C-alpha positions as CSV (number, residue, x, y, z in Angstrom):
1,M,27.7,72.3,-56.7
2,A,25.7,73.0,-53.6
3,K,24.7,76.3,-55.0
4,E,23.6,74.7,-58.3
5,V,21.1,72.5,-56.2
6,E,20.1,75.5,-54.2
7,K,19.3,77.6,-57.5
8,K,17.2,74.5,-59.0
9,A,15.5,74.1,-55.7
10,A,14.7,78.0,-55.3
11,T,13.5,78.2,-59.0
12,G,11.4,75.3,-58.9
13,A,12.4,73.7,-62.1
14,K,10.7,70.4,-62.9
15,P,12.1,67.5,-64.5
16,A,11.2,67.4,-68.3
17,K,7.7,65.3,-68.7
18,K,8.2,62.1,-70.4
19,A,6.6,61.4,-73.9
20,R,3.2,59.8,-73.8
21,L,2.5,56.2,-75.7
22,N,0.9,57.3,-78.6
23,L,-0.9,54.1,-79.9
24,K,-1.4,55.2,-83.5
25,Q,2.6,56.4,-83.9
26,Y,3.4,53.0,-82.4
27,L,1.6,50.6,-84.6
28,K,2.6,52.8,-87.6
29,E,6.2,52.2,-86.6
30,M,5.9,48.7,-85.7
31,M,4.3,48.0,-89.2
32,G,7.0,49.4,-90.9
33,E,9.7,47.5,-88.6
34,V,7.5,44.1,-89.9
35,K,7.9,45.3,-93.4
36,K,11.7,45.1,-93.1
37,L,11.8,41.4,-91.9
38,T,12.3,38.5,-94.1
39,W,10.3,35.7,-93.8
40,L,11.3,32.1,-94.4
41,S,10.1,30.5,-97.4
42,V,7.8,27.2,-96.9
43,G,10.3,24.8,-97.7
44,D,12.8,26.3,-95.3
45,L,10.3,26.5,-92.7
46,V,9.4,22.8,-93.0
47,K,13.2,22.1,-92.8
48,H,13.5,23.8,-89.5
49,T,10.4,22.2,-88.1
50,A,11.8,19.2,-88.8
51,M,15.2,20.0,-87.6
52,V,13.3,20.8,-84.0
53,F,11.4,17.6,-83.8
54,V,14.2,15.5,-84.6
55,V,16.4,17.3,-81.8
56,V,13.5,17.1,-79.4
57,L,13.3,13.5,-80.0
58,A,16.9,13.1,-79.6
59,M,17.3,14.8,-76.5
60,S,14.2,13.1,-75.1
61,A,16.5,9.8,-76.0
62,V,19.4,11.2,-74.2
63,I,17.3,12.1,-71.0
64,W,15.5,8.5,-71.0
65,L,18.6,7.0,-71.2
66,L,20.4,8.8,-68.4
67,D,17.5,8.0,-66.2
68,L,17.4,4.2,-66.9
69,G,21.2,4.5,-66.1
70,F,20.6,6.4,-62.9
71,S,18.0,4.3,-61.8
72,A,20.0,1.2,-62.0
73,G,22.8,2.7,-60.3
74,V,21.1,4.0,-57.4
75,K,19.3,0.3,-57.2
76,G,22.6,-1.3,-57.5
77,L,23.7,0.8,-54.6
78,A,20.7,0.2,-52.6
79,T,21.6,-3.7,-53.0
80,L,25.1,-3.0,-51.9
81,T,24.4,-1.5,-48.9
82,G,21.3,-3.6,-47.7
83,A,19.1,-0.1,-47.5
84,G,16.5,-2.2,-50.1
85,T,15.8,-4.9,-47.8
86,S,13.7,-4.8,-44.7
87,T,14.9,-6.7,-41.5
88,S,12.1,-5.5,-39.2
89,Q,11.8,-8.0,-36.3
90,T,8.4,-8.2,-33.9
91,A,8.6,-8.7,-30.7
92,E,6.4,-11.8,-29.6
């Protein structure tokens, strides 16, 4: 193996060049791939969009209810421990 490394170093073999980005070829291939796509019909698109809105609203309601519950729980714990009241006395 060491001899192979020495041979490569001695011959000055360079690694193969990477293929350059050809913009025209890239765009041509991209358009070919876009033509293969199947697009949703208008009706399906409306149904899917409505479903996304419903799920977002439902998740917002769940997060809001959890926030209310946790806030009430933290306030309840604060009242139990007396952390919510201030009993500072001033020296006169």
